C-alpha positions as CSV (number, residue, x, y, z in Angstrom):
1,M,91.2,134.8,116.8
2,N,92.0,136.4,113.3
3,L,89.9,135.4,110.3
4,W,92.8,133.6,108.6
5,K,93.2,131.3,111.6
6,Q,89.6,130.4,111.3
7,V,90.0,129.7,107.6
8,L,93.0,127.5,108.4
9,D,91.0,125.5,111.0
10,R,88.3,124.8,108.4
11,L,90.8,123.9,105.7
12,E,92.6,121.5,108.0
13,Q,89.4,119.5,108.4
14,T,88.6,119.3,104.6
15,I,91.9,118.8,102.7
16,D,94.6,116.1,102.7
17,R,97.0,116.5,105.7
18,T,100.1,116.6,103.5
19,Q,98.6,119.3,101.3
20,F,97.7,121.4,104.4
21,E,101.1,121.0,105.9
22,T,102.8,121.8,102.6
23,W,100.8,124.8,101.4
24,F,99.0,126.3,104.4
25,A,101.0,125.5,107.6
26,P,103.8,128.0,106.6
27,T,101.4,130.9,105.9
28,R,101.2,133.8,108.3
29,F,98.4,136.3,109.0
30,L,99.7,139.9,108.4
31,A,96.7,142.2,108.8
32,Q,93.1,142.9,107.9
33,K,92.6,146.2,106.1
34,G,88.9,146.8,105.6
35,D,87.6,143.8,103.6
36,T,91.0,142.6,102.6
37,I,93.0,140.0,104.6
38,D,96.8,140.1,104.0
39,V,98.5,136.7,104.4
40,S,102.2,136.0,104.0
41,V,103.5,132.9,102.1
42,P,107.1,131.8,101.7
43,S,107.3,132.2,97.9
44,Q,105.6,133.1,94.7
45,R,105.0,129.4,94.0
46,F,102.7,129.3,97.1
47,V,100.7,132.2,95.6
48,S,100.2,130.3,92.3
49,E,99.4,127.0,94.0
50,I,96.8,128.4,96.4
51,R,95.1,130.5,93.7
52,Q,95.0,127.6,91.3
53,N,93.9,124.8,93.5
54,Y,92.3,126.2,96.6
55,A,90.7,129.6,95.7
56,Q,87.2,128.3,95.5
57,Q,87.4,126.5,98.9
58,I,88.7,129.6,100.6
59,R,86.1,131.7,98.9
60,T,83.3,129.5,100.2
61,I,84.7,129.5,103.7
62,L,85.1,133.3,103.8
63,D,81.5,133.7,102.5
64,E,80.2,131.4,105.3
65,M,82.2,133.3,107.9
66,S,81.1,136.9,107.0
67,T,78.3,138.7,105.2
68,D,81.0,141.1,103.9
69,H,82.6,140.1,100.6
70,L,86.1,139.5,102.0
71,N,89.2,139.3,99.8
72,L,92.4,137.4,100.3
73,H,95.7,139.1,99.4
74,L,98.7,136.7,99.3
75,V,102.1,138.3,99.8
76,A,105.2,136.3,98.9
77,D,108.3,136.8,101.0
78,T,110.2,138.0,97.9
79,E,107.8,141.0,97.7
80,G,109.1,142.2,101.1
81,T,106.5,141.6,103.8
82,S,105.8,143.5,107.0
83,E,107.7,143.0,110.2
84,M,104.9,140.8,111.4
85,N,106.0,138.0,109.1
86,I,107.7,135.2,111.1
87,P,110.9,133.7,109.6
88,L,110.5,130.1,108.7
89,G,114.1,129.1,109.4
90,P,116.9,128.0,107.1
91,P,116.2,126.0,104.0
92,P,116.9,122.2,104.0
93,S,120.4,121.0,103.3
94,A,121.3,119.5,100.0
95,E,123.4,116.9,101.9
96,L,122.1,113.4,102.6
97,P,120.4,113.1,106.0
98,L,122.5,111.6,108.7
99,S,121.7,107.9,109.3
100,I,122.0,107.3,113.0
101,F,122.4,103.6,113.9
102,N,122.2,102.0,117.3
103,P,125.5,100.1,117.6
104,R,123.7,97.3,119.5
105,Y,121.4,96.6,116.5
106,R,123.6,94.2,114.6
107,F,123.0,90.7,113.2
108,E,125.4,89.3,115.8
109,T,123.1,90.5,118.6
110,F,119.8,89.4,117.1
111,V,118.3,86.2,118.6
112,V,116.8,84.0,115.9
113,G,113.7,81.8,116.5
114,K,110.8,80.3,114.6
115,S,109.0,83.6,114.9
116,N,111.6,85.7,113.0
117,E,113.8,83.3,111.1
118,L,112.6,84.2,107.6
119,A,113.0,87.9,108.2
120,F,116.5,87.4,109.7
121,A,117.6,85.2,106.8
122,A,116.3,87.6,104.2
123,S,117.9,90.6,106.0
124,K,121.3,88.8,106.1
125,S,121.0,87.9,102.4
126,I,120.4,91.4,101.1
127,A,123.1,92.8,103.4
128,E,125.5,90.5,101.7
129,N,124.1,90.9,98.1
130,P,122.0,94.1,97.9
131,G,119.7,95.1,95.1
132,R,119.2,91.7,93.5
133,S,116.5,89.1,94.1
134,L,115.0,90.3,97.4
135,N,114.2,93.9,96.4
136,P,112.4,95.5,98.1
137,L,112.4,93.7,101.4
138,F,109.3,94.4,103.4
139,I,109.4,93.4,107.1
140,Y,106.2,93.7,109.1
141,G,105.0,92.9,112.6
142,G,103.8,94.3,115.9
143,A,105.7,96.8,118.1
144,G,108.8,95.6,119.9
145,L,109.4,92.4,117.9
146,G,112.8,93.3,116.3
147,K,111.9,95.1,113.0
148,T,114.0,98.1,113.7
149,H,116.9,95.9,114.9
150,L,116.9,94.1,111.6
151,I,116.7,97.1,109.3
152,Q,119.5,98.8,111.3
153,A,121.6,95.7,111.1
154,I,121.2,95.7,107.3
155,G,122.2,99.4,107.2
156,Q,125.3,99.0,109.3
157,Q,126.6,96.0,107.4
158,L,126.0,97.7,104.1
159,R,127.8,100.8,105.4
160,D,130.7,98.9,106.8
161,S,131.2,96.6,103.7
162,T,131.5,99.3,101.1
163,A,133.6,102.4,101.8
164,G,131.9,105.6,100.7
165,S,128.5,104.0,100.1
166,K,125.4,106.2,100.5
167,I,123.1,104.4,102.9
168,V,120.1,106.3,104.1
169,Y,118.1,105.0,107.1
170,M,115.2,107.1,108.4
171,S,111.6,106.9,109.5
172,A,108.9,107.4,106.9
173,D,107.7,110.3,109.0
174,S,111.1,112.0,108.6
175,F,110.9,111.4,104.8
176,V,107.4,113.1,104.8
177,S,108.7,116.1,106.8
178,E,111.7,116.6,104.4
179,F,109.4,116.4,101.4
180,I,107.1,119.1,102.8
181,T,110.1,121.3,103.7
182,S,111.6,120.9,100.2
183,I,108.3,122.0,98.6
184,R,108.1,125.1,100.9
185,Y,111.6,126.2,99.9
186,D,111.3,125.3,96.2
187,R,114.1,122.7,96.6
188,M,112.5,119.7,95.0
189,P,115.3,119.1,92.5
190,Q,117.8,118.8,95.5
191,F,115.4,116.5,97.3
192,R,115.1,114.2,94.4
193,D,118.8,114.3,93.8
194,R,119.4,113.3,97.5
195,Y,117.1,110.3,97.5
196,R,117.4,108.9,94.0
197,K,121.2,108.6,94.0
198,V,121.7,106.5,97.1
199,D,123.0,103.0,97.3
200,A,120.3,101.8,99.7
201,L,117.2,103.4,101.2
202,L,115.9,101.9,104.5
203,L,112.6,103.3,105.7
204,D,111.2,102.5,109.1
205,D,107.4,102.5,109.7
206,I,106.4,102.9,106.0
207,Q,102.7,102.8,107.0
208,F,103.0,106.5,107.8
209,L,102.9,107.3,104.1
210,A,99.3,106.2,104.1
211,G,96.9,109.1,103.3
212,K,99.6,111.4,102.2
213,E,98.9,111.7,98.5
214,Q,101.6,114.1,97.4
215,T,104.3,112.2,99.3
216,Q,103.1,108.9,97.8
217,E,103.3,110.4,94.4
218,E,106.9,111.6,95.0
219,F,107.9,108.3,96.6
220,F,106.5,106.3,93.7
221,H,109.1,107.9,91.4
222,T,111.9,107.6,94.0
223,F,111.1,103.9,94.3
224,N,111.1,103.4,90.5
225,A,114.5,105.2,90.1
226,L,116.2,103.2,92.9
227,Y,114.6,99.9,91.8
228,E,115.7,100.3,88.1
229,A,119.2,101.2,89.3
230,Q,119.2,97.9,91.4
231,K,119.7,99.8,94.6
232,Q,118.4,98.0,97.7
233,I,115.1,99.2,99.3
234,V,114.0,98.0,102.7
235,F,110.8,98.8,104.6
236,T,109.4,98.0,108.0
237,S,105.7,98.3,108.9
238,D,103.2,97.3,111.5
239,A,101.1,95.5,108.8
240,P,101.6,93.9,105.3
241,P,101.1,96.1,102.3
242,K,97.6,94.9,101.6
243,E,96.5,95.9,105.0
244,I,97.8,99.5,105.0
245,P,94.8,101.7,104.3
246,T,94.8,104.6,101.9
247,L,98.0,103.4,100.3
248,E,98.0,103.8,96.6
249,E,97.6,100.5,94.7
250,R,100.6,101.1,92.5
251,L,102.8,101.5,95.6
252,R,101.1,98.5,97.3
253,S,102.0,96.3,94.3
254,R,105.6,97.5,94.2
255,F,106.0,96.8,97.9
256,E,105.1,93.2,97.1
257,W,107.6,92.8,94.2
258,G,110.4,91.5,96.4
259,L,109.9,89.5,99.7
260,I,107.4,90.1,102.5
261,A,108.6,88.7,105.8
262,D,106.8,88.9,109.1
263,V,108.1,88.9,112.7
264,Q,105.8,87.3,115.2
265,P,105.9,87.3,119.1
266,P,108.7,85.0,120.1
267,D,107.9,81.5,121.5
268,L,109.0,80.5,125.0
269,E,112.4,79.1,123.9
270,T,113.2,82.2,121.9
271,K,112.2,84.5,124.8
272,V,114.5,82.6,127.2
273,A,117.4,82.9,124.6
274,I,116.7,86.7,124.2
275,L,116.8,87.2,128.0
276,R,120.1,85.2,128.3
277,K,121.5,87.2,125.4
278,K,120.5,90.6,126.9
279,A,122.0,89.5,130.3
280,D,125.3,88.4,128.7
281,E,125.6,91.8,126.9
282,R,125.5,93.4,130.3
283,A,127.8,90.9,131.9
284,I,125.0,89.6,134.1
285,D,124.7,86.0,135.1
286,L,121.0,85.1,134.7
287,P,120.3,81.5,135.6
288,Q,118.3,79.3,133.3
289,D,115.5,78.8,135.8
290,A,115.2,82.5,136.4
291,A,115.1,83.3,132.7
292,L,112.4,80.7,132.2
293,F,110.3,82.1,135.0
294,V,110.4,85.6,133.4
295,A,109.8,84.3,129.9
296,E,106.7,82.4,130.9
297,R,105.1,85.6,132.2
298,V,105.7,87.9,129.2
299,R,102.8,88.0,126.8
300,T,103.7,90.9,124.5
301,N,107.1,91.7,123.1
302,I,110.9,91.9,123.5
303,R,110.8,95.3,125.1
304,E,108.7,93.9,128.0
305,L,111.4,91.2,128.5
306,E,114.1,93.9,128.7
307,G,111.9,95.9,131.1
308,L,111.6,93.0,133.5
309,L,115.3,92.2,133.3
310,N,116.0,95.8,134.2
311,R,113.7,95.6,137.1
312,I,115.4,92.5,138.4
313,V,118.9,94.0,138.1
314,V,117.9,97.2,139.9
315,F,116.2,95.2,142.6
316,A,119.3,93.0,143.1
317,S,121.5,96.2,143.3
318,M,119.2,97.8,145.9
319,A,119.2,94.5,147.9
320,G,122.9,94.3,147.8
321,Q,122.9,91.1,145.9
322,K,125.6,90.4,143.4
323,H,124.1,87.2,142.0
324,L,120.7,86.8,140.5
325,S,118.6,83.7,141.4
326,L,115.1,82.4,140.9
327,E,114.2,83.4,144.4
328,L,115.4,87.0,143.9
329,T,113.7,87.1,140.5
330,K,110.4,86.1,142.1
331,E,110.8,88.7,144.8
332,A,111.7,91.5,142.3
333,L,108.6,90.7,140.2
334,K,106.2,90.0,143.1
335,E,104.1,93.1,142.6
336,L,103.7,92.4,138.9
337,L,102.9,88.7,139.4
338,S,100.1,89.5,141.8
339,K,98.2,90.8,138.8
340,E,99.1,88.1,136.3
341,N,96.3,85.7,137.0
342,K,93.6,88.3,136.4
343,P,91.2,87.3,133.5
344,I,91.7,88.9,130.1
345,T,89.7,92.1,129.8
346,P,88.3,93.9,126.8
347,T,90.3,96.9,127.8
348,E,93.5,94.9,127.7
349,I,92.5,93.5,124.3
350,M,91.9,97.0,122.9
351,R,95.2,98.2,124.3
352,V,97.1,95.5,122.5
353,V,95.2,95.8,119.3
354,A,95.5,99.6,119.3
355,A,99.3,99.4,119.9
356,H,99.7,96.8,117.0
357,Y,97.8,98.9,114.5
358,G,99.1,102.3,115.6
359,T,95.8,103.7,116.8
360,T,94.3,104.4,120.3
361,V,91.7,102.7,122.5
362,T,89.7,105.9,122.3
363,N,89.6,105.6,118.5
364,L,88.4,101.9,118.8
365,K,85.5,103.1,121.0
366,S,84.7,106.0,118.7
367,K,82.1,106.2,115.9
368,S,84.8,106.7,113.3
369,N,84.4,104.5,110.2
370,A,87.8,105.3,108.8
371,Q,89.6,102.1,107.7
372,T,92.5,102.8,110.0
373,V,90.0,102.6,112.9
374,A,87.2,100.3,111.7
375,F,89.4,97.3,110.8
376,P,91.4,97.3,114.1
377,R,88.0,97.6,115.9
378,Q,86.7,94.5,114.1
379,V,89.9,92.6,115.2
380,A,89.4,93.7,118.8
381,M,85.8,92.6,118.7
382,Y,86.8,89.3,117.3
383,L,89.4,88.8,120.1
384,C,86.9,89.8,122.7
385,K,84.5,87.1,121.5
386,H,87.2,84.4,121.5
387,L,89.2,85.4,124.6
388,T,86.5,86.4,127.0
389,D,83.1,85.1,128.1
390,L,81.2,88.2,127.0
391,S,78.1,87.9,124.8
392,Y,77.7,89.9,121.6
393,P,75.5,92.6,123.4
394,E,78.1,92.9,126.2
395,I,80.9,93.3,123.7
396,G,78.9,96.0,121.9
397,R,78.4,97.9,125.2
398,V,82.2,97.9,125.8
399,F,82.7,99.5,122.4
400,N,80.6,102.6,123.3
401,N,77.2,100.9,122.9
402,K,77.6,99.4,119.5
403,H,74.7,97.2,118.4
404,H,75.2,93.4,118.9
405,S,74.6,92.9,115.2
406,T,77.7,95.1,114.5
407,V,79.8,92.8,116.7
408,M,78.4,89.7,115.0
409,Y,79.3,91.2,111.6
410,S,82.8,92.0,112.7
411,V,83.5,88.5,114.0
412,E,82.2,87.0,110.8
413,K,84.3,89.4,108.7
414,I,87.5,88.5,110.6
415,D,86.7,84.8,110.4
416,E,86.3,85.1,106.6
417,K,89.5,87.1,106.3
418,M,91.4,84.5,108.3
419,Q,90.3,81.7,105.9
420,N,91.1,83.7,102.7
421,D,94.3,85.4,103.9
422,P,97.0,83.2,105.5
423,Q,99.2,86.2,106.1
424,F,96.5,87.9,108.2
425,G,95.9,84.6,110.0
426,R,99.5,84.7,111.2
427,V,99.1,88.3,112.4
428,L,95.9,87.4,114.3
429,E,97.6,84.3,115.8
430,G,100.4,86.5,117.0
431,L,98.0,88.8,118.7
432,M,96.2,86.0,120.4
433,K,99.6,84.6,121.6
434,Q,100.1,87.8,123.6
435,F,97.2,86.8,125.9
436,R,98.2,83.1,126.5
């Protein structure tokens, strides 16, 4: 392993991820000549940025790695690097990114119920009258509950209603990637021009901006430009703004300027309606009693409903049956149903909580105290206490031998948050519904 790779490994652990991806990921080790390490960077701007902001950190790392006084020589591509330099690919296009919509995600195909009626009504309203009172619109909820369906329905109606309109729909992760690429190639003016002159900006999974300081700084100004021009802004997230950790307060407050609407797990009636709608879209005759049977057994989300419907249809095809029935449905789901009466387990609770908050079961069991892990862990401990018969010490052992006082503290904190934050109370109720 060359010394520069070791330096990069250390830097990745100590600086902001966006900063690392922007300024260090594109660098390339060229050679080590005596006590000098030659490193290629894409442009002169990289040389200036690294020398100005990271020289001391790199100096410290080099001194810790070697007793020799090593020097770093940064070579910009424009100076003509050696053949060992690896091309970084073409610079980003100045054109708007292509917004790819799923044609099935329209308002006409969305099933409305008590769990999503506010989010649906708000989405429909801004699609008909964008950039006015409900700006921005912030839709949040767990995975597979219809957030992406709604934001794409908004985008498709806006696109279809105004010829030549510039509607950008993308994930927040893609926005971050484009931002980093634009910095690498010194194309920030083009980047700003692309995103500050659109008619609507729709960003899925906005929580992925959390912790990315440079991207948040840029997005803050993009948001202001669009808002002042009365251009519609829509976000989806797995949590409301106040619960997105490491999100700058000035962005958090702006996300709350318009309307915050949540989508919760559907009730039984809505689940039946969704199943019948999905079946109708595929020209499948699903009897009411069969739909009810399936809906009663789904705890989590709409995707699970679709998965069970697919299983039934495939089973019917393999059995040579043209018509679905309650009996055939029971037979198709027999293997799954044999597991349904099992008691709720801590592992199942952690899996659901981890999926909702975009983390992992491994993280929940870890010693990490990062807010993105600690808060979901508290929620999982709270649910374990209320949905299982485990004692505080037993719950602590499940979470990698946490002390029982830690579990008690977590339960108290979540109880307190529920009382003071009705929005969070609805989120927690939605999680608990998945186990009923």
